[in-house]
PDB file of N, CA, C and O in Angstrom:
ATOM      1  N   MET A   1      -2.222 -78.195 156.415  1.00  0.00           N
ATOM      2  CA  MET A   1      -1.310 -77.801 155.848  1.00  0.00           C
ATOM      3  C   MET A   1      -2.647 -77.195 154.160  1.00  0.00           C
ATOM      4  O   MET A   1      -3.502 -77.930 153.666  1.00  0.00           O
ATOM      5  N   GLN A   2      -2.350 -75.817 153.745  1.00  0.00           N
ATOM      6  CA  GLN A   2      -3.208 -75.157 152.926  1.00  0.00           C
ATOM      7  C   GLN A   2      -2.833 -75.948 151.624  1.00  0.00           C
ATOM      8  O   GLN A   2      -1.736 -76.418 151.324  1.00  0.00           O
ATOM      9  N   LYS A   3      -3.863 -75.977 151.015  1.00  0.00           N
ATOM     10  CA  LYS A   3      -4.027 -76.170 149.531  1.00  0.00           C
ATOM     11  C   LYS A   3      -3.332 -74.875 148.400  1.00  0.00           C
ATOM     12  O   LYS A   3      -3.683 -73.701 148.514  1.00  0.00           O
ATOM     13  N   ARG A   4      -2.648 -75.187 147.684  1.00  0.00           N
ATOM     14  CA  ARG A   4      -1.978 -74.169 146.724  1.00  0.00           C
ATOM     15  C   ARG A   4      -2.935 -73.771 145.571  1.00  0.00           C
ATOM     16  O   ARG A   4      -3.884 -74.359 145.052  1.00  0.00           O
ATOM     17  N   THR A   5      -2.479 -72.821 145.399  1.00  0.00           N
ATOM     18  CA  THR A   5      -3.386 -72.573 143.902  1.00  0.00           C
ATOM     19  C   THR A   5      -2.653 -73.221 142.725  1.00  0.00           C
ATOM     20  O   THR A   5      -1.503 -73.647 142.827  1.00  0.00           O
ATOM     21  N   PRO A   6      -3.361 -73.271 141.632  1.00  0.00           N
ATOM     22  CA  PRO A   6      -2.594 -73.910 140.225  1.00  0.00           C
ATOM     23  C   PRO A   6      -1.541 -72.697 139.943  1.00  0.00           C
ATOM     24  O   PRO A   6      -0.628 -73.054 139.199  1.00  0.00           O
ATOM     25  N   ALA A   7      -1.475 -71.449 140.341  1.00  0.00           N
ATOM     26  CA  ALA A   7      -0.856 -70.209 139.919  1.00  0.00           C
ATOM     27  C   ALA A   7       0.392 -70.712 141.023  1.00  0.00           C
ATOM     28  O   ALA A   7       1.514 -70.930 140.566  1.00  0.00           O
ATOM     29  N   GLU A   8       0.143 -70.866 142.370  1.00  0.00           N
ATOM     30  CA  GLU A   8       1.316 -71.094 143.078  1.00  0.00           C
ATOM     31  C   GLU A   8       2.157 -72.292 142.786  1.00  0.00           C
ATOM     32  O   GLU A   8       3.383 -72.184 142.755  1.00  0.00           O
ATOM     33  N   ASN A   9       1.397 -73.734 142.512  1.00  0.00           N
ATOM     34  CA  ASN A   9       1.987 -74.511 141.999  1.00  0.00           C
ATOM     35  C   ASN A   9       2.944 -74.486 140.524  1.00  0.00           C
ATOM     36  O   ASN A   9       3.781 -75.318 140.174  1.00  0.00           O
ATOM     37  N   TYR A  10       2.579 -73.447 139.931  1.00  0.00           N
ATOM     38  CA  TYR A  10       2.970 -73.273 138.651  1.00  0.00           C
ATOM     39  C   TYR A  10       4.364 -72.300 138.792  1.00  0.00           C
ATOM     40  O   TYR A  10       5.354 -72.464 138.079  1.00  0.00           O
ATOM     41  N   LYS A  11       4.272 -71.463 139.640  1.00  0.00           N
ATOM     42  CA  LYS A  11       5.178 -70.898 140.414  1.00  0.00           C
ATOM     43  C   LYS A  11       6.333 -71.653 140.936  1.00  0.00           C
ATOM     44  O   LYS A  11       7.504 -71.447 140.616  1.00  0.00           O
ATOM     45  N   GLN A  12       5.932 -72.495 141.720  1.00  0.00           N
ATOM     46  CA  GLN A  12       6.980 -73.719 142.311  1.00  0.00           C
ATOM     47  C   GLN A  12       7.863 -74.280 141.061  1.00  0.00           C
ATOM     48  O   GLN A  12       9.074 -74.190 140.860  1.00  0.00           O
ATOM     49  N   VAL A  13       6.963 -74.812 140.392  1.00  0.00           N
ATOM     50  CA  VAL A  13       7.703 -75.699 139.323  1.00  0.00           C
ATOM     51  C   VAL A  13       8.527 -74.662 138.833  1.00  0.00           C
ATOM     52  O   VAL A  13       9.692 -75.046 138.933  1.00  0.00           O
ATOM     53  N   ILE A  14       8.466 -73.491 138.334  1.00  0.00           N
ATOM     54  CA  ILE A  14       9.228 -72.510 137.628  1.00  0.00           C
ATOM     55  C   ILE A  14      10.674 -72.336 138.698  1.00  0.00           C
ATOM     56  O   ILE A  14      11.836 -72.438 138.305  1.00  0.00           O
ATOM     57  N   LEU A  15      10.252 -72.059 140.076  1.00  0.00           N
ATOM     58  CA  LEU A  15      11.666 -71.936 140.620  1.00  0.00           C
ATOM     59  C   LEU A  15      12.564 -73.348 141.093  1.00  0.00           C
ATOM     60  O   LEU A  15      13.758 -73.301 141.389  1.00  0.00           O
ATOM     61  N   LEU A  16      11.632 -74.758 141.100  1.00  0.00           N
ATOM     62  CA  LEU A  16      12.454 -75.820 141.140  1.00  0.00           C
ATOM     63  C   LEU A  16      13.144 -76.098 139.799  1.00  0.00           C
ATOM     64  O   LEU A  16      14.232 -76.665 139.892  1.00  0.00           O
ATOM     65  N   ARG A  17      12.725 -75.812 138.625  1.00  0.00           N
ATOM     66  CA  ARG A  17      13.425 -75.837 137.393  1.00  0.00           C
ATOM     67  C   ARG A  17      14.445 -74.934 137.343  1.00  0.00           C
ATOM     68  O   ARG A  17      15.399 -75.288 136.649  1.00  0.00           O
ATOM     69  N   GLU A  18      14.539 -73.678 137.973  1.00  0.00           N
ATOM     70  CA  GLU A  18      15.759 -72.792 137.817  1.00  0.00           C
ATOM     71  C   GLU A  18      16.738 -73.085 138.453  1.00  0.00           C
ATOM     72  O   GLU A  18      17.933 -72.906 138.218  1.00  0.00           O
ATOM     73  N   MET A  19      15.988 -73.751 139.647  1.00  0.00           N
ATOM     74  CA  MET A  19      17.579 -74.261 140.815  1.00  0.00           C
ATOM     75  C   MET A  19      18.082 -75.413 140.109  1.00  0.00           C
ATOM     76  O   MET A  19      19.296 -75.576 139.988  1.00  0.00           O
ATOM     77  N   ALA A  20      17.208 -76.261 139.612  1.00  0.00           N
ATOM     78  CA  ALA A  20      17.749 -77.795 138.594  1.00  0.00           C
ATOM     79  C   ALA A  20      18.776 -77.091 137.919  1.00  0.00           C
ATOM     80  O   ALA A  20      19.948 -77.342 138.201  1.00  0.00           O
ATOM     81  N   PHE A  21      18.478 -76.203 137.024  1.00  0.00           N
ATOM     82  CA  PHE A  21      19.228 -75.531 135.977  1.00  0.00           C
ATOM     83  C   PHE A  21      20.889 -75.152 136.335  1.00  0.00           C
ATOM     84  O   PHE A  21      21.960 -75.444 135.804  1.00  0.00           O
ATOM     85  N   LYS A  22      20.521 -74.418 137.419  1.00  0.00           N
ATOM     86  CA  LYS A  22      21.647 -73.839 138.125  1.00  0.00           C
ATOM     87  C   LYS A  22      22.729 -75.044 138.576  1.00  0.00           C
ATOM     88  O   LYS A  22      23.939 -75.102 138.357  1.00  0.00           O
ATOM     89  N   LEU A  23      22.030 -75.791 139.141  1.00  0.00           N
ATOM     90  CA  LEU A  23      23.014 -76.975 140.029  1.00  0.00           C
ATOM     91  C   LEU A  23      23.654 -77.633 138.778  1.00  0.00           C
ATOM     92  O   LEU A  23      24.856 -77.899 138.774  1.00  0.00           O
ATOM     93  N   LYS A  24      22.893 -77.883 137.771  1.00  0.00           N
ATOM     94  CA  LYS A  24      23.535 -78.594 136.537  1.00  0.00           C
ATOM     95  C   LYS A  24      24.831 -77.717 135.761  1.00  0.00           C
ATOM     96  O   LYS A  24      25.853 -78.175 135.248  1.00  0.00           O
ATOM     97  N   MET A  25      24.453 -76.534 135.863  1.00  0.00           N
ATOM     98  CA  MET A  25      25.277 -75.583 135.607  1.00  0.00           C
ATOM     99  C   MET A  25      26.689 -75.691 136.080  1.00  0.00           C
ATOM    100  O   MET A  25      27.715 -75.845 135.417  1.00  0.00           O
ATOM    101  N   ALA A  26      26.493 -75.556 137.580  1.00  0.00           N
ATOM    102  CA  ALA A  26      27.716 -75.712 138.346  1.00  0.00           C
ATOM    103  C   ALA A  26      28.403 -77.071 137.859  1.00  0.00           C
ATOM    104  O   ALA A  26      29.476 -77.071 137.257  1.00  0.00           O
ATOM    105  N   GLN A  27      27.697 -78.212 138.170  1.00  0.00           N
ATOM    106  CA  GLN A  27      28.340 -79.438 138.000  1.00  0.00           C
ATOM    107  C   GLN A  27      29.002 -79.532 136.570  1.00  0.00           C
ATOM    108  O   GLN A  27      30.035 -80.190 136.442  1.00  0.00           O
ATOM    109  N   VAL A  28      28.431 -78.886 135.494  1.00  0.00           N
ATOM    110  CA  VAL A  28      29.113 -78.806 134.246  1.00  0.00           C
ATOM    111  C   VAL A  28      30.154 -78.019 134.073  1.00  0.00           C
ATOM    112  O   VAL A  28      30.965 -78.216 133.169  1.00  0.00           O
ATOM    113  N   ARG A  29      30.268 -76.805 135.124  1.00  0.00           N
ATOM    114  CA  ARG A  29      31.519 -76.390 135.211  1.00  0.00           C
ATOM    115  C   ARG A  29      32.594 -76.888 135.807  1.00  0.00           C
ATOM    116  O   ARG A  29      33.726 -76.716 135.355  1.00  0.00           O
ATOM    117  N   LYS A  30      32.362 -77.495 136.785  1.00  0.00           N
ATOM    118  CA  LYS A  30      33.237 -78.345 137.456  1.00  0.00           C
ATOM    119  C   LYS A  30      34.106 -79.542 136.903  1.00  0.00           C
ATOM    120  O   LYS A  30      35.254 -79.910 137.152  1.00  0.00           O
ATOM    121  N   VAL A  31      32.946 -80.093 135.908  1.00  0.00           N
ATOM    122  CA  VAL A  31      33.518 -81.228 135.131  1.00  0.00           C
ATOM    123  C   VAL A  31      34.143 -80.688 134.101  1.00  0.00           C
ATOM    124  O   VAL A  31      35.187 -81.293 133.859  1.00  0.00           O
ATOM    125  N   TYR A  32      33.916 -79.708 133.323  1.00  0.00           N
ATOM    126  CA  TYR A  32      34.452 -79.185 132.030  1.00  0.00           C
ATOM    127  C   TYR A  32      34.674 -77.614 132.244  1.00  0.00           C
ATOM    128  O   TYR A  32      33.997 -76.787 131.633  1.00  0.00           O
ATOM    129  N   PRO A  33      35.786 -77.227 133.258  1.00  0.00           N
ATOM    130  CA  PRO A  33      36.309 -75.819 133.385  1.00  0.00           C
ATOM    131  C   PRO A  33      36.788 -75.247 132.327  1.00  0.00           C
ATOM    132  O   PRO A  33      36.675 -74.022 132.356  1.00  0.00           O
ATOM    133  N   GLU A  34      37.383 -75.765 131.213  1.00  0.00           N
ATOM    134  CA  GLU A  34      37.948 -75.452 130.021  1.00  0.00           C
ATOM    135  C   GLU A  34      36.660 -74.432 129.166  1.00  0.00           C
ATOM    136  O   GLU A  34      36.912 -73.446 128.473  1.00  0.00           O
ATOM    137  N   LEU A  35      35.457 -74.918 129.414  1.00  0.00           N
ATOM    138  CA  LEU A  35      34.426 -74.459 128.681  1.00  0.00           C
ATOM    139  C   LEU A  35      34.118 -73.044 129.199  1.00  0.00           C
ATOM    140  O   LEU A  35      34.262 -72.669 130.363  1.00  0.00           O
ATOM    141  N   SER A  36      33.592 -72.181 127.976  1.00  0.00           N
ATOM    142  CA  SER A  36      32.859 -70.950 128.318  1.00  0.00           C
ATOM    143  C   SER A  36      31.583 -70.823 128.661  1.00  0.00           C
ATOM    144  O   SER A  36      30.702 -71.586 128.266  1.00  0.00           O
ATOM    145  N   ASP A  37      31.405 -69.853 129.418  1.00  0.00           N
ATOM    146  CA  ASP A  37      29.665 -69.868 130.211  1.00  0.00           C
ATOM    147  C   ASP A  37      28.822 -70.184 128.685  1.00  0.00           C
ATOM    148  O   ASP A  37      27.957 -71.047 128.832  1.00  0.00           O
ATOM    149  N   ALA A  38      28.899 -69.793 127.673  1.00  0.00           N
ATOM    150  CA  ALA A  38      27.985 -70.054 126.835  1.00  0.00           C
ATOM    151  C   ALA A  38      27.959 -71.366 126.318  1.00  0.00           C
ATOM    152  O   ALA A  38      26.899 -71.874 125.952  1.00  0.00           O
ATOM    153  N   GLU A  39      29.081 -71.978 126.256  1.00  0.00           N
ATOM    154  CA  GLU A  39      29.034 -73.674 126.226  1.00  0.00           C
ATOM    155  C   GLU A  39      28.648 -74.292 127.252  1.00  0.00           C
ATOM    156  O   GLU A  39      27.999 -75.329 127.112  1.00  0.00           O
ATOM    157  N   VAL A  40      28.884 -73.916 128.214  1.00  0.00           N
ATOM    158  CA  VAL A  40      28.116 -74.445 129.570  1.00  0.00           C
ATOM    159  C   VAL A  40      26.950 -74.812 129.528  1.00  0.00           C
ATOM    160  O   VAL A  40      26.453 -75.935 129.597  1.00  0.00           O
ATOM    161  N   GLU A  41      26.238 -73.173 129.333  1.00  0.00           N
ATOM    162  CA  GLU A  41      24.669 -73.173 129.152  1.00  0.00           C
ATOM    163  C   GLU A  41      23.972 -74.097 127.830  1.00  0.00           C
ATOM    164  O   GLU A  41      22.892 -74.686 127.872  1.00  0.00           O
ATOM    165  N   LYS A  42      24.833 -74.038 126.776  1.00  0.00           N
ATOM    166  CA  LYS A  42      24.394 -74.997 125.442  1.00  0.00           C
ATOM    167  C   LYS A  42      24.505 -76.488 125.795  1.00  0.00           C
ATOM    168  O   LYS A  42      23.645 -77.289 125.429  1.00  0.00           O
ATOM    169  N   LYS A  43      25.465 -76.805 126.435  1.00  0.00           N
ATOM    170  CA  LYS A  43      25.596 -78.275 127.212  1.00  0.00           C
ATOM    171  C   LYS A  43      24.385 -78.529 128.219  1.00  0.00           C
ATOM    172  O   LYS A  43      23.600 -79.468 128.093  1.00  0.00           O
ATOM    173  N   VAL A  44      24.343 -77.763 129.034  1.00  0.00           N
ATOM    174  CA  VAL A  44      22.821 -77.960 130.065  1.00  0.00           C
ATOM    175  C   VAL A  44      21.808 -78.286 129.405  1.00  0.00           C
ATOM    176  O   VAL A  44      21.242 -79.361 129.602  1.00  0.00           O
ATOM    177  N   LYS A  45      21.316 -77.209 128.301  1.00  0.00           N
ATOM    178  CA  LYS A  45      19.990 -76.908 127.425  1.00  0.00           C
ATOM    179  C   LYS A  45      20.017 -78.412 126.898  1.00  0.00           C
ATOM    180  O   LYS A  45      19.173 -79.285 127.100  1.00  0.00           O
ATOM    181  N   LYS A  46      21.201 -78.492 126.170  1.00  0.00           N
ATOM    182  CA  LYS A  46      20.720 -80.249 125.542  1.00  0.00           C
ATOM    183  C   LYS A  46      20.453 -81.179 126.798  1.00  0.00           C
ATOM    184  O   LYS A  46      19.652 -82.113 126.757  1.00  0.00           O
ATOM    185  N   ILE A  47      20.903 -80.974 127.476  1.00  0.00           N
ATOM    186  CA  ILE A  47      20.905 -82.194 128.657  1.00  0.00           C
ATOM    187  C   ILE A  47      19.552 -82.069 128.939  1.00  0.00           C
ATOM    188  O   ILE A  47      18.861 -83.087 128.899  1.00  0.00           O
ATOM    189  N   PHE A  48      19.001 -80.885 129.248  1.00  0.00           N
ATOM    190  CA  PHE A  48      17.459 -80.853 129.861  1.00  0.00           C
ATOM    191  C   PHE A  48      16.500 -81.160 128.517  1.00  0.00           C
ATOM    192  O   PHE A  48      15.403 -81.710 128.615  1.00  0.00           O
ATOM    193  N   LEU A  49      16.928 -80.838 127.589  1.00  0.00           N
ATOM    194  CA  LEU A  49      16.197 -81.523 126.227  1.00  0.00           C
ATOM    195  C   LEU A  49      15.886 -82.845 126.177  1.00  0.00           C
ATOM    196  O   LEU A  49      14.848 -83.427 125.861  1.00  0.00           O
ATOM    197  N   ASN A  50      17.216 -83.317 126.630  1.00  0.00           N
ATOM    198  CA  ASN A  50      17.145 -84.805 126.461  1.00  0.00           C
ATOM    199  C   ASN A  50      16.469 -85.650 127.385  1.00  0.00           C
ATOM    200  O   ASN A  50      16.015 -86.782 127.217  1.00  0.00           O
ATOM    201  N   ALA A  51      16.478 -84.900 128.410  1.00  0.00           N
ATOM    202  CA  ALA A  51      16.255 -85.669 129.780  1.00  0.00           C
ATOM    203  C   ALA A  51      14.643 -86.233 129.525  1.00  0.00           C
ATOM    204  O   ALA A  51      13.853 -85.718 128.734  1.00  0.00           O
ATOM    205  N   SER A  52      14.386 -87.336 130.338  1.00  0.00           N
ATOM    206  CA  SER A  52      13.137 -88.461 130.001  1.00  0.00           C
ATOM    207  C   SER A  52      12.562 -88.372 131.510  1.00  0.00           C
ATOM    208  O   SER A  52      13.329 -87.942 132.372  1.00  0.00           O
ATOM    209  N   THR A  53      11.663 -88.636 131.760  1.00  0.00           N
ATOM    210  CA  THR A  53      11.255 -89.024 132.952  1.00  0.00           C
ATOM    211  C   THR A  53      10.634 -90.399 133.253  1.00  0.00           C
ATOM    212  O   THR A  53      10.280 -90.679 134.398  1.00  0.00           O
TER     213      THR A  53
END
C-alpha cells in the first residue's frame, strides 16, 4: 500500500465530509419532509457545528 501525500489526505477528508453532509441532508429531509431546502441545510449545518468527537 502506497503512502498518500498530505494533499491527498486532505482531499479525502473533504470528500468524506461532503459525503457525510449529503447523507445527513437526506436523513433530515426524510424526517422533516415539510422543511424547505434552505431549512434542511440550516438544520444540518447546526448538527455538524454541534457535533463532537
